[in-house]
N, C-alpha and C positions, 0 to 999 in steps of 0.2 A: 096260462103260466108265464110269469114275468121273464122278460129277456133281458140279459145284460146288454149295455150300450157300450160303444166303442167311442172313445174320444179322440178324434182325428179331424184334421184341417179346420180346427176351430170350432168344432160342433160335437154334440153327442148324437151318434148315429146308431141306429138299430140295423142288424144284418137282414138280408131279404130271404133267408132260408127258414127250415123249420127249427134248426137250433140243436144243439147237443144238450142233454141234461146233465146237471151237477147235483151230486147226491150230498145230503147231510150224513157226516161220516158216524155219526151216532145212532140216528134213527132210520137211515136209508131213504128219507124223503127227499123229492126233488127241490132243491133250493131255488135254481133258476135255470134259464137255458142261455148257451153261449152260441153266438151266431156272428160270424164275420162275412158271410156270403155278400158278394156286391162291393166290398171295399176295394178301392183303387190304391194298391200298396205302392205303386210307383209315384202317385201323386202325393200320398202321405209322407214318403221320404223327401220328396222334393220340397214339400211344405216346410218339413221341420229345418231343412238345409237353409232355406231363405227366411221364412216369417221368424222363426226362433232364433236362428243361428245369427241373423245380422244384429239383433238387439244383444244377445249374449256376448257376442265378440267385441262389442264396444264397451261393455260394462269392465270395470277394473276388478282386480281380484278382492279388493275390499268391499266393493258394491256386491259382488257375487256372494262373498262370505256373509255379509250382512243380510242378504236376501234369503240365504239357506238358514241362518239363525232366526229370522222372522217366521220361516215356514215351519220350523221345528217347534217353536213356541206355539204357534197356531195350532198346529196338529196335536200336540201334547194337551192342550185344553179339551180336545174332543176325542180323547183316546177310548173312553169308555164305550163309545158306540161301536168302535172296532173289536173290542173284547167280545161282544155279543155275537157277532159274526164269526169270530175266530174260533168260538166253541163249535161251530157247525163243521168245522175242518177236522175236528176230533182233538183239538189242542186244550190243554188244561190252562189255568190263569198263568202259571209259570212258563209254560211252552208259548203262550200268546205274549208274554212279557219279553221274552228274547226276540220274538218276531216284531211285535209292534214297537215297543219302547226301544228295543234295539236298533230298529231302522231309524227312528227318530234320533237316537244317540249318534247315528252315522251323520246325519245332517249337522248337529251340534259340533261334532269333531272336525268334520272338514270345514266347517265354517271358521273355526278357530285357526285353521292353516292360512287364512288370509294373511296372518302376521308374518308368515315366512316368504311372502311374495312382494315384489315392489307395488307401489301404488299406481300401477298402470294396467292395461289389457293383456299385456304379454310379460313373460318371465325372461330374466337374464340369468343364465345358469353359469356357475363355476366362476373361476378368476380370469382376468384377462390374460392373454398370452403375447409376449413380445416377440415378433417375428423378424426383428432387425436389430443390429447392435446400435443403431442411432436413436432407437426409441420412437420412430415416426411412422412405423408400420407395424400394425398390431392386429390382433383378432380377439373375438369373443364369440359365445354361444348364445343365441336367443331362442325362446321357445313361444310360438305363436299358436293360438287356437285352430285346430283342423276346421276347414269349411264344409265339414259333412255333419252326419248325425250319427249318435250312438244308438245302436240297436241291440237291446237287451233282450235275449231269449233265455227265460228263467225257469226253474224247476218248481215243483208244486210245493215243497216242504216249507218255504218262508215266503208267503205271498206279499208281505210288506218289507221285511228286511232285504229280501232279494232284489226289490226294485230300488230301494233308497240307498242301499250301500253302493250300488253302481251309480245311480243318477247323482248323488252327491258329489261324486268325482268329475263326472262330465260337466255337470252344472258350474262347478268351480273353475274349470278349465275353460268354460265359455262355448260349450257344445251342447245342442239340444239332444232330446232323447226320445226314442220310440221304444215303449215297453211292451213286450208280448210274454205275459206270464203263462205258466202251464194251465190248461183249461180248468182242471180241479182246484179249487181255491181261488180262482180269479174273481170270483164275487167279492172277496175281501180286498183285493187290489183295486177292484173298481170303486169300492167304498171310499178308499183312501185318496184315489185320484179325484174323485168328485169334489172331496173337501179341499184338495190342492187347488183345483181349477177355481172353485168358488172363493177361495181366499184372494184370488188376483194378485197373490205375491209374485209369481213367476210371470216372465213376459210371455204372450201368446206364442204358441208354436215350441216353447221349450220342453213341453212333455206332451206325447201322445200315447194312446193306450189302445192296444188291440186285444180283445179279451178272449180270443179263441184261436182257432186254427188259423195259421198264416203261412202256408207251405211255400209259397212264392215269394216270401218277403226278402230273400236274398238275390233274387233274380235281376234286381236293378240297382244294387249297391254299387257305390262308386269308391274311387281310391282315397277320398278324404273321409269316408265313412269309418267307423269302427264297430265291430261285431263282438258281443261277449255272449257267451254260452255257459249256462250251468245246468247240469243234469248228468246223464249216463255217458260214459266214455264211448260206447258204441255210436250214440247219436251224434255226439260231439265230433267224433272223427268223419262222420258223413257229412256234417255240415261245413266242417273245415275244409273239406275236399271239393266243395262246391265250385262249379266251373268258374262263376262270376268272382268268387273270392280270390281264386288263383290269377285269373285275368288281370284284375285291377289291383292286385297286390293289397287287398284289404287287410288291415290289422285284425287279427282274431284271436281273442283272449278266451281261453277254455278252462273252466273249473269243473272238473268231473268227480264223480264219487270215486272214493278210493278206499282201499283196505287199510285203514289207519290201525296203528298197533301202540300198545302201551305195554312197557317192560317194568316188572318188578325186580328192582336191584337186588343183589345177593345178600346185601346186608340188611335189607328190609324184612326181617323176620316177623312172624307172628308176635304180637304184643307191642311192636314198635309203632311209633305214630305214622310212619311211612307206610307200613302194611295197611293200617286202617284207612289211610288216605287213598291209597291205591284201590281198595275194594270200594270205597265210597264213589271214586271217579268212575269205576267200570260200571257200577250199578247206574249212576246218573246217565252215563253216556248210552246205556242200553235203553233207558226208559224215557228221558226226556224227548219230547216230541216223538214218542214211540220209537226212538231210534232212526227216524227219518231226517238225519243229519249227515251232511257230506263229510263232517268232521268226526262223526261217532267212532267209538273203539270197536273194531270188528275182530282184531287178533289180541289176544291176551297172553303175552310171553312171560313165563314165570320160570324160576329156577325148578329142576326137575324134582327136587326133594320137598317142593313146597306146593306142587300141583294139587295134592288132597286138601291142603289148608286152604288154598285159594278157592277151590271148588266149594268147599263146606261154607265159607265165611261168604262168598257170592250167593250162595243159595239161601243163606239166612237174611242177607240183605234185601234179596229179591222177594223173599217171603213177606216183606212189609209193604211191598207196592200194590196198592189197592187199583183196581181197574173199573172203569165205568163212565158215567156222565160227567164230562170235565167240569160242569158247573158245580158240582158238589165239592165242598171243602175237603171231605174225607178221600176224595179220589186223587191219586198220585199219578195215574197214567190214562191217557184217554184212548182214542182209536187212531188207526192209520187213516190216510186220506181218503181211501176208497175200498170197496171190497175186491176190486181189481187188484189193487196194490197188495192187500192182505193176501190174496191167492198167489200173486207173484213172489212174495216172501216164503210162503210155504213150499213153493216149488224149488226156491234156492236152498232152503233148509234141507229139503229132501235130497238134493244133489250133495251138499256137504256131509249129510248124514250116510252116505255110501261107504265113507271111510272113518268119519268122526261119530262119536257117541253123543246122543243127547242126554245130558245130565241134569238139566232142569228146564220144567215146562213141558207143555204138551200142545201140539199143532191143533188138536182137535177139541180139547176141553179148555173152558176158561169161566172163571166166575166174575160177574160183573156187579157193580153197585149202581142202581138207578138206571139201568139200561138193558135193552133186549140184546143179548150177545149175539143172537141170529140175526137182527135187522142191521146192527152196527158193523164196522170195519174192525173189530176187535181181534187181537191176538196176544196170546200169552208171552211173557219175555222167554226167550230159548237161549239156553247156554249149552254149547256143544264142548267136547274135549276130543283135541286130536293129538294122539300120543306119538305120531311119526310124522311131524311136519315137514321133514326134509325129505320124505319119500312120497307122501300124499300130498299133492300140490293144490288141490282144489281149494284149500282154505287160503290160499295166496292169490287165487284166481276169480273166485266166485263170491259175489256180495249179496248178501241177503238185506235189502235196503229197509230194515225194521228193527225190532227190539232183540237183536241177535248178535251174540259174540261168542268166539271159540278160544278156549284154553289151550295152550301148547307149551311144552317143556324145552328149556335148554340147559345145557351142561355147564357152560361159562359164558362169560360176556361176549367173546368173539362169535359164539354161536348165536347169541341173542341179536347181535349187530347183523349177522347173515340172515336170520330170520326176517327181521325189520325190513332188510332190502329185497327180500323175495317178494314183497308186494309190488315191486316194480314201479314204485313212486306213490307218495301219498301226500295230503294235504297236512297232516300233522302227526306227530309221534310224541310220546310222553315217556318218562322214566321216574319211577318213585325210587329215591335213594337219598340217604344223608351222607354219602361218602363223595365228595366233591371230585375225587380222582377217578371213581366210576363214572360219574356224570360227565366229565371232560372226555373220557375215553369213549363213551357212548356218543356223545353229541358229535364230536369231530368226525368219527367214522360213520355215523348214521346220516349226517346232514346232507350228503349228496343225494339222498333219496327221499328227503322230506321237505316240505315248504316251511314247516314251523315245528320247534321241539320244546316242549314243556318239561322242565325238571321240577318234581314235586317232593317237597319235604316240609318238615314241621314249621320252618323259618317263614315261608311264604304263604302257608295254607289259608290263613284267615283272609288275606287281600287278593288270592288267586281267582282269577275268572275261570279257570278250569280248562281241561283238555280240549273241550269242544267248541271254545268260543273265539271265534276270529274277531280281531280288534281293528277299528278303522286305522290305527297308527301303525299297524304291523302288515306286512305282506300276506295276502291270503291266496294260495295256490300251490302248486307243487309240479314236481317233473313226471315224466312218464305217464303211468296211468292216470294221475291226477290231473293231466291235460296240459302241462308245461306252461301254463299262463300264470299271471300275477294280478291281484286286484288289491284295491285299498292301498295299504302300506304308507299312509301319510302322503307327503309330497309326490312320492313315486306313483302313487296311483293317479293323480291329477296329471302327471307328465304323459300318461299313456294316451291322453287325447290332445297332446300339444305336439307340434312339429318342431324338432330341433334343427336349427339352420346356423352354420358357421358364418359369422361376418368378418370381413377384412376391411381395414382402411386406415385412416389416420387417427390418432388418439382424440383429435377434436371432433371428427365425424362420428366415431364411435361412443363418444360421451353424448352427442345429440340423439343418437339412435337409441342406445340403452337407458338413458336417463341416469346413467351413473358416471361420475367424473372418472376419467381414465388418466393415468400419469402421463405427463408431457403434453397433454392437451392444453389448448390456449386457455388462459384465464378470462373470466368475465368480470371486469373490475367493478365491484359493488359501488353504487353511488353514495351510499351511507354505510355506516358499520353494519355487517350482516347480522349482528345480533339484534339491530333494531327492527329487523323484518318479522313479520308473522309467518306462520309456517307455510300458507299458501303462496307468499310472495318469495319464496327462497327457491333457487333452482340450481341444478347441478352445474358446477363450473363457476358459480359466484364466489368471487374471491376478494381477500384483503391482505395488504402487504404491509406489516407493522414497522414501527421505528425500531432502532437497534438498542442492544444493551451489552455491556461489557462484563463478563464474569470476572469477580475478584477473588482474591484468597480469602477474604473475610467471608464472602458469599458461601464459599465452599465450606469453610470451618463452622460457620453458624448452621449450615443446613445438617452437617454432620452432628453437631450437638442437639439440633432440634429433633432429629428422627432416631438419634442413637446409632445410626449408620457409620461406623468408624472403620470401615474397610480401609486397607493399608494404603491403597492409591490415593484416598483423599485426606488422609491424616498423618502419614509417615512417609515423607518424601526421602527418607534414608533407605528406604526398603524397595526402591524401584528398579535396582539392578537385575537385569535379566528378565524383567517383565516387559509388557507390550507398552508400558508408560513412559513418558519422558519426563514429566514433571507433575506436580499436583493437579489431579483430575477431578473435573466436576462430576458428581453423581448423576447417573443417567436420569434419575427421578428429578432431581433438581433441574436439569435441562428441560424437562417436561413441565415442570412447575414454573420455570422461568418463561418458557414459551407461553403458557396460560396467562402469565402476568403481562404479556405483550399483546395478546390478542383479545383477552376477555374485556367486554364492555362493562363499565362499573355500574351504570345507572339501570334503574328497574325498567324492564321492558318485556317483550314477548318471550324471551328465553327464560324458562321457569326454573331448570334445574340442570346440574351436570348428570348424565344418565350412565356414563361408563367410558370405558377406554379399550381400544382394541389395536391389534397390529402394531405394537411398538417395537421400533428398531433403532439402535444406536450404531451408525455407520462408522465412525472413528471417534476417538476420545477428544473431549474439550478440556483445555487447560485454562488456568487462571490467566486473566488478560485477554483471552479470546472474546471476540465480539460476535454477537448472533442477532439474527432477525428472523421472522416467521412469515411463511405464507399460508394463510388460512383459506381453505377453499371447500364449498359445499360438494361432498362425495355423493351422497345420496339421501333421499327422503324415505321415511318408512311410517306408515299410519300406524295408529295404536288406538285401541279401546280404552275409555276412561269409565270406570264404574264407581270410584270413590269421590269424595269432595274435592274435585279439582276441574279446572276448565279443560274443555277439549284441546287436545295437543297431539302433535305427532313427534316423531324422533328425526333429528337431522344428524346425519354422520358428517363430520368435518375432517377433511385430510389436512393434516399438520405437518408442514415441511420446515425443518429448521436448517437454515443456512449459515455459514461463517462469513467474515468480511470478505472473502474472496469468492463469494457466491457458490461455494462448495456445499452440497447437501451433507448435512452430518447427522440427522436423525429424522425419522418420520413416525407418524402416529395417527390413528383415527379416533377421534373423541366423538362422544354422542351427547347431544344436548336434548332435552325436552322443551319444545317450542309451542307456544300457544297458537291456537287458531283464531282467525278473526271472528269477532262477534258481529254478524251482519243480519241477525234475525230480529233483535229487538231494538226498538227506538229508545234512546236514553231519555228518562222522564225528568225534566227540569220543570221549574214554576211556569216558564214561558210555554214549552211545549204542551203541558198539561192545560193551561188555560186556552191555548190555541184549539186544542182537539175539543174540550169541552163546550167552547163557544158555539160548536156545531150541534151539539147535543140538545134535541127538542123533544118535547113531550110525546109527539106522535111517532117518534123514531121506533122501527120495528127491529128486533134482534135477528141475526142471521141464524142463530140457534138458540135454544132454551126459551123460557117463558118470561123471563124479566122484562120489566119495563124500565126505561132510562132511569126513573127515580128510584126503583128498587136496586138498580145496579149501583148508583152513587150511594145509597144508604148502607149497602153490603160493603163497599169499600170504606166508607167511614167507620163501620164496626170492625173491620180488619185493622185499620190504623189505630184504633183504641186498644186492641191487642199488642200491636207494634210498638205503642208508646208506653206499654206497661199498666194501662188503666184496667185492663181486663186480664186476669191472670189466674182466676179461680175455676180452673177447668182442667180435665185430664185430657191429654193427647190422645185424638181418636185413632190414629194410625197404629196398627199391631206392632208391638215390640220388634217381632221378628223380621219386618219388613221396614222399619222405621229408618234404619240407616241408609238403605237404598233410596228410600223416598226423599230423605234429607239430601243425600248427595245429588239427587236430580235438579236440585237448584242451580248448580254449577253449569249443567249442560246448556246448550243452545236450542233445546226443543221447546216448542209451545206446550202449553197446558192443554191437555185433551178437551175438545169440545164437550160440553154437557157434563163436566166434571161436577160431582156432588159435594157441596160444602156440608161439613158435618153438623152444623146447627140448623140447617134448614130441612124441612120435610119434603121428601121427594114428591114432585108434581103440585106443590103448593107454594104460593107466595106468602111472605110475612106481611102483616099490616104495616102500612106506611106510617113514619113517625112524623115527617115534616109535611107542612101544608101544601107544598108545592116544589117543582123542580128547582127553581131558583134558589130557594132557601136550602134544599139538599146540596145544591153546589156549593154554597157558601159554607155550610157546615162541613161539606168534604175538605175544603181548602183549610179551614180552621183546624181540623183534626190532624190533616197532613203536616201543617205547621208545628203541631205538639209533638208529632213523632220525630220530625227533624230535630226540634229542640231537645227532646229527651236524649237523643244520642249525642248531641253536641256537649251536654253536660255529663253524660254517662257513657263514654266511648267504649269502656270495656264490659259493658253491661251485656248479659245473656238473658233473653226472655223466651218463654214458651210460646210455641204457636200450635194451634189445633191440629194441623195436618203435618208440618215438618219438624216438630219437636223444638228443642232448644236451639235459638238463633243468635248469633252474635250481630254487630252492627252491619258487616259487610254482607252477611247472609240475609239480613232484613232487607238491604238494598236490592239484592239479587231477586228476592221474593217479590218486592214491590215492582221492579221492572217487569217481570214476567206477569204479574197479576194485572198491572195496569194494561199492558199490551193486549193480554187476553180480552179484557171487557171493552176496550176501546176497539178492538177488531170485531168484537161480537156485534157492536152497534154500528160498524161500517166507517168508523172514524179514522181507522189507519188503513 
């Protein structure tokens, strides 16, 4: 029987024991054996802290984010293999989509958060704090990666999502992970980890996997580690009280199964859209993943006069749920993870049934499609009804972790809120109502007991992700029984793996530490105008002091006429009595515009565009005949992604200080500019450089990749120049329309063409017959055709011509293609 392997200390290792069997939830067959005997857990944690941690901590947030994005794309291309394994956990295609692609989605979502962090390996949090009246002693908060390892102890119900929703955040923070999934279903986790390791995208040590029991894993945790746990509240509390966790003050994030509830608003009567949405939501939460979700609806709280209606409607909805082999399209619900789990759910239902009535389903009878109900871990959806929820407390204390929910009545909204609170803390609650006053009352009063609250109504229904869907940009966790922890939540989730430290010092020192210019810090006088620098060459504190300008009466009046801003202080000096103004006052936005006129560099350069304005303040009025000058200082640099047809660039925040002739600060603002990055990847192709490179091209030169000979390469380039010169245009663009825009935009980036890129007119694996008698003739024909291309655009500078791969190109885009293309082939033959 196949044994699962563990990926630890840089290698795949098989345990030394007999192994624990994992069963196919549908057929009952053994899938594989899980074995961790002989693993050195202390060494595994140490390896992660050192090998993986050292590399991750040095990476910037942008580099980590791009790493996650690459990994998500890589895994998405290989997703179908994971679906096949996921069926063996009892999951349907929809169930598996939540787990598999939901997990990949967490990678994508966390990758995008890199835009909210500085372009460095640590984070600067919040605003600076002035600690003195003189402005020379201040403080800020920074957050650096913890120097430990994240230990994730996960539940069985989401073998992929459970791993990736946690790892995405610790990797973004710069912390490595050791993942210990539940034994049942870990064969799916192992398959995903194998692909992750094979991709080579993560640095070694960033991810280790233990595929089975690891009872001693907490025995050697250290204060810099972080432990997360997902599972039962009982097990979570046991782990949280571990001696080592307490002694080392190890952060412990617990996300426990909870008795989540959904409330039907008193206005949501049968026949309303909200009533129908409520029934659909409860049905889905009972049957998706067979109800094996920590966010599933366990308590269905409805107005007492609607209990019968809800019971009947839910029964009809559940009648439509077909159960059986999840591979079959007609099956809507598969099996629980194991027979042991199915028996556990039966036991819990029987406890609930001591006071509640089973009004739908049967614990012992079930009809299945394409599967043997006796061999698999199948269970019918079970709906109970508890008519006395204030008296009989089992419904608020006992969870059946499967396709089970209980209906209970309430007399008024206050009672509904009380019932919701009686679960003693849950991950999520929801309320179906079209009355926003009811929604507000419920949310404000129930929020103390729930990590997330969804308000369901007709306006959001089409776009809603549903009651049971944790989202990476929202907090996932809850108080009390739910564990008291928080996961995900966008930036908040990443901060869980960072150490917050208050730093104090002078503005100049803190500017250097944070990488963000702090007011009153020393300026770094720029050797040339700051707008002449590319993004890489700009640094925080780089500054320019402008010449002066006197504001005139005419300036103010002209600005009023131009903008139609005729506020009395600018245009009616007879109305100034009793105001804060002494005489004709310059518009605030004229001051900003005049400041821009003083600091903007007029010539074309790396600054591509104005990107926005932040934090604009006018500290005192400016009047006609006042004189101003500006101090322009780089405040902060922020990296950005470029997907459209523009060159790679970043955002620079400039701190603008406007002073009067007495050097008194009168206005401040932060402006943002889009600044191009340096192009240092490609050699510019001129006649001289091309002749120099091709002089080294000999007939016997072998390519670094591909099957072209030197002459084939030249004749290929000659052909593409004929296209670029408009001589060949009788063809259809080969790139599919749906991706053409993206492919076209790639001309503007600084990334090389992929090696072994297939040209549309060439047959894969075969070379075209040569046209010219020898290499020297091919060289001359190449230069002749290139001259025709250059001459064409000299005469037709506004022309746009088709290209086989990139679609319609103008003169500048043709130049970009030529530069990339020539660099590609010259490098292919080792000439670059």
